[in-house]
C-alpha positions in Angstrom: 13.6 29.2 17.9 14.8 30.1 14.0 13.6 27.4 11.3 16.4 27.1 8.1 15.1 28.4 4.6 14.7 25.5 2.2 18.2 25.7 1.3 19.3 26.9 4.9 21.6 24.9 7.1 21.5 21.4 8.6 19.5 20.8 12.1 21.7 20.8 14.7 21.1 21.0 18.8 22.6 24.3 18.5 20.3 25.7 15.4 16.6 23.9 16.5 17.7 23.9 19.9 17.4 21.2 22.3 14.5 19.3 24.2 12.5 22.3 25.3 12.0 23.7 21.6 11.4 20.0 20.5 8.2 19.9 23.2 7.3 22.8 22.1 7.3 21.8 18.6 5.2 18.8 19.5 2.9 20.9 21.3 2.2 23.5 18.0 1.2 20.3 15.8 -1.2 19.3 18.7 -2.9 23.2 19.3 -3.3 22.5 15.0 -4.8 19.2 15.5 -7.4 21.1 18.2 -8.1 23.6 15.3 -9.0 20.8 13.1 -11.2 19.9 15.2 -12.9 22.7 15.0 -12.7 23.8 12.2 -15.1 20.6 11.3 -13.1 19.0 8.6 -12.8 15.1 8.1 -9.2 14.1 8.3 -5.8 15.3 9.3 -2.8 15.1 7.5 0.9 15.1 8.7 3.3 16.8 6.3 6.5 15.3 7.1 8.5 16.1 4.0 10.0 17.9 1.1 12.3 19.8 3.7 10.1 21.4 6.5 10.4 20.6 9.7 9.7 17.3 10.7 11.8 15.9 7.6 15.5 17.3 8.4 15.1 15.3 11.5 14.4 12.2 9.3 17.6 12.8 6.9 20.7 12.3 7.9 22.4 14.4 5.1 20.5 17.3 7.7 20.2 16.3 11.2 23.5 16.6 13.0 22.2 16.0 16.5 24.7 13.8 18.9 21.4 13.5 21.3 18.4 11.0 20.8 17.0 13.0 18.5 19.7 12.2 15.9 22.2 9.5 14.7 20.4 6.5 14.1 17.1 5.3 12.3 15.6 5.2 15.3 16.8 8.5 16.7 16.1 10.3 13.7 12.6 9.5 13.3 11.6 10.1 17.0 10.4 13.4 16.9 7.8 12.3 13.6 6.7 9.8 16.1 6.2 12.1 18.7 4.0 14.0 16.9 2.2 11.4 15.5 1.2 9.7 18.6 0.6 13.4 20.0 -2.3 13.7 17.2 -3.7 10.5 16.9 -4.5 10.6 20.9 -6.2 14.6 20.2 -8.7 13.4 17.1 -11.4 10.5 17.4 -10.7 6.8 16.6 -12.8 7.5 13.8 -11.1 10.7 11.9 -8.4 9.1 9.6 -4.7 10.5 9.5 -2.3 10.9 6.9 1.1 11.4 6.9 3.0 12.8 3.5 6.6 12.3 3.0 9.0 11.7 0.9 10.0 8.0 -0.4 6.8 10.6 1.2 -1.6 6.8 5.8 -5.9 5.3 6.2 -7.3 2.3 7.6 -10.6 4.7 8.1 -10.7 8.1 8.1 -8.2 8.9 10.9 -4.7 10.1 10.4 -3.3 11.3 7.0 0.5 11.7 6.6 2.6 12.7 3.6 6.1 12.0 3.2 9.2 11.7 0.9 10.6 8.8 -0.4 13.6 10.1 -1.6 16.0 12.9 -1.3 17.2 12.5 -5.0 20.6 12.6 -3.6 21.7 9.2 -4.7 23.2 10.2 -8.0 24.7 13.3 -6.7 26.0 12.3 -3.4 26.3 8.2 -3.9 29.0 7.6 -1.1 26.9 9.8 1.3 24.4 8.8 3.8 20.9 10.1 2.7 16.9 9.7 3.4 16.0 6.6 0.4 13.3 4.8 0.0 14.5 1.9 1.9 14.0 4.5 4.7 10.7 5.0 3.8 9.7 1.4 3.7 11.3 1.2 7.0 9.3 4.5 8.7 6.1 3.1 6.6 5.0 -0.3 8.7 6.4 1.5 12.1 3.9 4.5 10.9 0.8 2.2 10.5 1.7 0.5 14.7 1.5 4.5 15.6 -1.9 5.1 14.4 -1.3 6.5 10.6 -4.0 5.1 8.1 -2.7 6.9 5.1 0.5 7.2 3.4 0.4 9.8 0.8 3.6 9.8 -0.8 6.1 12.3 -2.5 9.6 13.0 -3.0 12.4 15.4 -2.5 14.2 17.3 0.2 15.9 20.3 0.7 19.3 19.6 -0.8 20.3 21.6 -3.5 22.5 18.7 -5.4 19.3 16.9 -5.5 18.9 15.7 -9.2 15.4 14.7 -9.4 13.8 13.0 -12.8 10.7 14.2 -12.9 8.0 13.3 -15.9 4.6 11.9 -15.7 3.3 9.9 -12.7 6.8 9.7 -12.0 6.9 9.2 -7.8 4.3 6.1 -8.5 7.2 3.8 -9.0 8.0 5.1 -4.5 4.1 4.1 -3.6 4.1 0.9 -5.5 7.6 0.1 -3.7 6.0 1.3 -0.5 2.9 -0.7 -1.2 4.5 -3.8 -1.8 6.2 -3.4 1.3 3.0 -2.8 3.8 0.6 -4.4 2.2 -3.1 -3.8 3.5 -1.9 -2.3 7.0 -1.8 1.0 5.3 -4.1 3.3 2.3 -0.9 4.1 0.2 -1.4 7.4 -2.0 0.5 8.5 -5.3 0.9 11.9 -6.2 3.1 14.1 -9.1 2.4 15.2 -12.3 -0.7 13.2 -12.7 -1.6 15.5 -15.5 -5.0 14.4 -16.3 -7.7 11.5 -15.8 -5.9 8.7 -18.1 -2.8 9.4 -16.3 -4.4 8.7 -12.8 -6.5 5.8 -14.4 -3.1 4.2 -15.2 -1.5 4.4 -11.9 -4.2 2.8 -10.6 -5.0 -0.1 -13.1 -0.8 -0.6 -12.5 -1.6 -1.1 -9.1 1.2 1.0 -7.8 -1.1 2.8 -5.2 -4.9 2.5 -3.4 -5.4 6.3 -4.2 -4.0 9.1 -6.6 -3.9 13.0 -5.3 -4.2 15.3 -7.9 -4.2 19.3 -7.8 -2.4 22.1 -9.4 -2.7 20.3 -13.3 -6.5 19.9 -12.8 -7.1 23.6 -11.4 -5.2 25.3 -14.5 -7.0 22.8 -17.7 -10.3 23.8 -18.9 -13.6 21.9 -17.2 -14.4 21.0 -20.7 -10.9 19.2 -20.9 -11.6 17.8 -17.6 -14.5 16.2 -18.2 -13.7 14.5 -21.8 -10.7 13.3 -20.0 -12.3 11.7 -17.2 -14.9 10.3 -19.3 -17.6 12.6 -17.7 -20.9 12.6 -19.5 -23.1 15.7 -18.9 -26.5 16.3 -20.2 
């Protein structure tokens, strides 16, 4: 099986193979879930965003298949749901499942998924189909029914014409849109340019997400600044 690069070829039957290769993909995710359990981690997260293997199946821009894994919305989300169902069957019922996807879920610590909320192609390709916020909202409710607990909402795909309007907490509105739609069905997280504790608190105060996810910005600032930003008092 060959996999395209970040700006590589579209996902077509002749490129990512047929049903046997798709079964191998699901089996590989299952194997990874078993290693997660063996390692003793607390949650499992599926990376379903940012142009990586599962996301090109979701997007009509990249998915040009003509079988049951392409075409309609239901067909394009099929592989994602097969992976979710397989992992949900492997991990304990009390382990949360997270999923990251691009507009990119948790009742307990069960399964987490990340997703891209949008491919940012609305301006560059306004008359062509792409993965958009309304698709993410539609998928979010389905993911909740399949046992996803926490949705990590991000954005971006792999199309070279994407116009990304980045800025402070710029993806929080996507998370807010998803949260308004799913209510208590899923725990919704926001990520992206959340640069300090004040920005993170603002996202929470505005009710844009249940959780804020931070990483690189917090790693590169001095611990003293981090403590001050988070209003942490030390003896």
